[in-house]
C-alpha positions in Angstrom: -18.3 20.3 4.4 -16.3 22.7 6.5 -19.3 24.7 7.7 -20.2 25.9 4.2 -23.9 25.3 3.2 -24.0 24.4 -0.5 -26.7 26.2 -2.6 -26.5 24.1 -5.7 -25.2 20.8 -7.0 -22.3 22.8 -8.5 -21.4 23.9 -4.9 -21.5 20.3 -3.7 -19.2 19.2 -6.5 -16.8 22.0 -5.9 -16.7 21.3 -2.2 -15.9 17.6 -2.8 -13.6 18.0 -5.8 -10.5 18.5 -3.6 -11.2 15.1 -1.9 -11.3 13.2 -5.3 -8.2 11.1 -5.8 -7.7 10.4 -9.5 -5.0 7.9 -10.5 -3.9 8.0 -14.2 -2.8 4.8 -15.9 0.9 4.3 -15.4 1.1 6.8 -12.5 1.5 4.0 -10.0 4.0 1.3 -10.8 3.4 -2.5 -10.7 5.0 -3.8 -7.5 6.4 -7.3 -7.8 5.6 -9.9 -5.2 7.9 -12.4 -3.6 6.0 -14.9 -5.8 7.5 -14.8 -9.4 4.9 -13.9 -12.0 2.7 -12.0 -9.5 2.5 -8.2 -9.1 0.1 -5.6 -7.9 -0.7 -2.0 -8.5 -1.9 -0.5 -5.2 -4.6 2.1 -5.9 -6.0 3.0 -2.5 -5.3 2.3 1.2 -8.5 2.2 3.3 -8.9 2.4 7.1 -9.6 -1.3 7.1 -8.4 -2.7 3.8 -7.0 -1.8 0.4 -7.8 -1.6 -3.3 -5.4 -2.9 -6.0 -5.0 -4.2 -9.5 -3.7 -7.8 -9.3 -1.7 -9.3 -12.2 -0.6 -13.0 -12.3 1.0 -14.9 -15.1 -0.4 -18.3 -16.3 0.7 -21.1 -14.0 1.0 -18.9 -10.9 -1.0 -20.1 -7.9 -2.6 -18.2 -5.1 -1.9 -20.5 -2.0 -4.6 -21.1 0.7 -5.6 -17.9 2.4 -8.4 -16.5 4.5 -10.2 -13.1 4.3 -11.0 -11.4 7.6 -13.4 -9.0 5.9 -15.5 -9.0 2.7 -13.4 -9.1 -0.5 -14.6 -8.2 -3.9 -12.9 -9.3 -7.1 -13.7 -8.2 -10.6 -11.8 -10.0 -13.3 -10.8 -8.2 -16.5 -8.5 -10.7 -18.2 -7.3 -14.3 -17.8 -8.8 -17.4 -16.2 -8.4 -18.8 -12.7 -9.4 -22.2 -11.5 -10.9 -22.1 -8.0 -10.1 -24.8 -5.5 -13.6 -26.2 -6.0 -12.9 -26.7 -9.7 -15.0 -23.8 -11.0 -13.5 -21.3 -13.5 -13.6 -17.6 -13.2 -12.9 -15.5 -16.4 -13.2 -12.1 -17.9 -16.2 -10.2 -16.7 -16.7 -12.4 -13.7 -17.2 -11.0 -10.2 -16.7 -12.8 -6.9 -17.7 -11.6 -3.4 -15.8 -13.5 -0.8 -17.3 -13.2 2.7 -15.3 -12.6 5.9 -13.8 -15.9 7.1 -13.8 -17.4 3.5 -10.8 -19.7 2.8 -9.7 -20.4 -0.7 -6.9 -21.1 -3.1 -6.7 -20.9 -6.9 -4.4 -20.9 -9.9 -4.1 -19.0 -13.2 -4.9 -21.3 -16.1 -4.7 -20.9 -19.9 -2.4 -18.7 -21.8 -3.5 -15.2 -20.7 -2.3 -13.4 -17.6 -4.9 -12.6 -14.9 -5.8 -9.0 -14.4 -8.3 -8.2 -11.7 -9.5 -5.4 -9.5 -9.5 -6.5 -5.9 -11.1 -4.6 -3.0 -10.0 -6.2 0.3 -11.8 -5.5 3.5 -9.7 -6.3 6.6 -6.7 -8.6 6.2 -5.7 -11.5 4.0 -4.2 -14.3 6.2 -1.9 -16.6 4.2 -2.1 -20.1 5.6 0.5 -22.7 6.2 -0.1 -26.4 5.4 -1.2 -27.0 9.0 -3.7 -24.1 8.8 -1.7 -21.7 10.9 -1.2 -18.1 9.8 2.2 -17.7 8.1 1.6 -14.1 6.9 -0.9 -11.3 7.4 -1.5 -8.8 4.6 -3.2 -5.6 5.4 -3.3 -1.9 4.3 -0.1 -1.1 6.3 1.9 -4.0 4.9 0.7 -3.3 1.3 1.7 0.4 1.7 5.2 -0.7 2.8 
């Protein structure tokens, strides 16, 4: 806190207000993916990960991928069918541990909208299990 000793909660709030990053709706554009019907709105780049809103149209699939760190997904809209057959829908939350491999597709008639907090990297996997692409904070920033 820059050597300043706060005397009240108001002092603490004032000292940290400059560090607050507030993003207003529409301030950050949706960035299209190389996959048609998939886009993301990057909200924050972390030292080891990133935070984004993910939007995918019905019928779009997320191919097999592995998470190198813990990933959190909170789903606002749409339905996705996980590779084990379970459905995730509005209000559902998933915590994917480091090393988790999965794939899923958007089903139904409503686009998927989810808040995704990625720890580490996402490794997109080829059919033989090799890594075909690594997605991390630096690549998302680009």
